[in-house]
C-alpha positions in Angstrom: 95.6 95.4 120.9 94.6 99.0 120.4 91.5 100.0 122.3 89.7 101.4 119.2 90.5 98.2 117.3 89.1 96.1 120.1 85.9 98.2 120.3 85.3 98.1 116.6 85.6 94.3 116.4 83.3 93.8 119.4 80.8 96.3 118.1 80.7 94.8 114.6 79.9 91.3 115.7 77.5 92.1 118.5 75.5 95.1 117.4 72.8 93.5 115.3 72.2 90.6 117.8 71.5 92.9 120.7 69.8 95.9 119.3 67.6 94.6 116.5 68.6 97.6 114.4 69.3 95.6 111.3 69.5 98.4 108.7 72.1 100.2 110.6 74.0 97.0 111.4 74.3 96.3 107.6 76.0 99.6 107.1 78.3 99.1 110.2 79.2 95.6 109.3 80.0 96.6 105.6 82.2 99.5 106.8 84.0 97.2 109.3 84.5 94.5 106.6 86.0 97.1 104.3 88.2 98.3 107.3 89.4 94.8 108.1 90.0 93.3 104.7 91.6 94.3 101.4 89.1 93.0 98.8 90.4 92.4 95.3 89.6 90.6 92.1 90.9 87.0 91.8 93.2 87.0 88.7 92.3 83.4 87.9 88.6 84.4 87.6 88.2 87.9 86.1 84.9 89.8 86.9 82.6 90.2 84.0 81.6 93.9 84.5 78.9 93.7 81.9 77.4 90.4 83.3 73.9 91.1 84.5 71.2 88.5 85.4 67.9 89.9 84.2 64.6 89.3 85.8 62.3 91.0 88.2 65.4 92.4 89.9 68.5 92.8 87.8 71.7 91.9 89.6 75.3 91.1 88.7 76.4 87.6 87.8 78.3 85.8 90.6 82.0 86.6 90.8 85.1 85.6 92.8 87.1 88.0 95.0 89.9 87.6 97.5 89.8 88.8 101.1 93.2 89.6 102.5 93.3 90.7 106.2 94.6 94.2 106.7 95.5 93.3 110.4 97.8 90.6 111.5 96.1 87.8 113.5 92.7 89.2 112.6 91.0 85.8 113.1 92.3 85.4 116.6 91.4 89.0 117.5 87.8 88.5 116.4 87.4 85.1 118.1 88.8 86.5 121.3 85.8 88.9 121.5 83.1 86.3 120.8 81.1 85.6 124.0 
């Protein structure tokens, strides 16, 4: 495994637990999720781009996406770095 890849995986899954810097960890984990997975719309369940749930805080209706690993054996690589 490439050194940078190993460091990124370990950093993503241990950063928030040890430092308590939750706002930064949200950004880091989002970036590493986008790095690790190709996220796409599920053709069987199209996303309603105009679907908004109204209320005190407006937010999109739930939708289904697919996560395809960009790296072979990603699950094994992540699990090998869990303490």
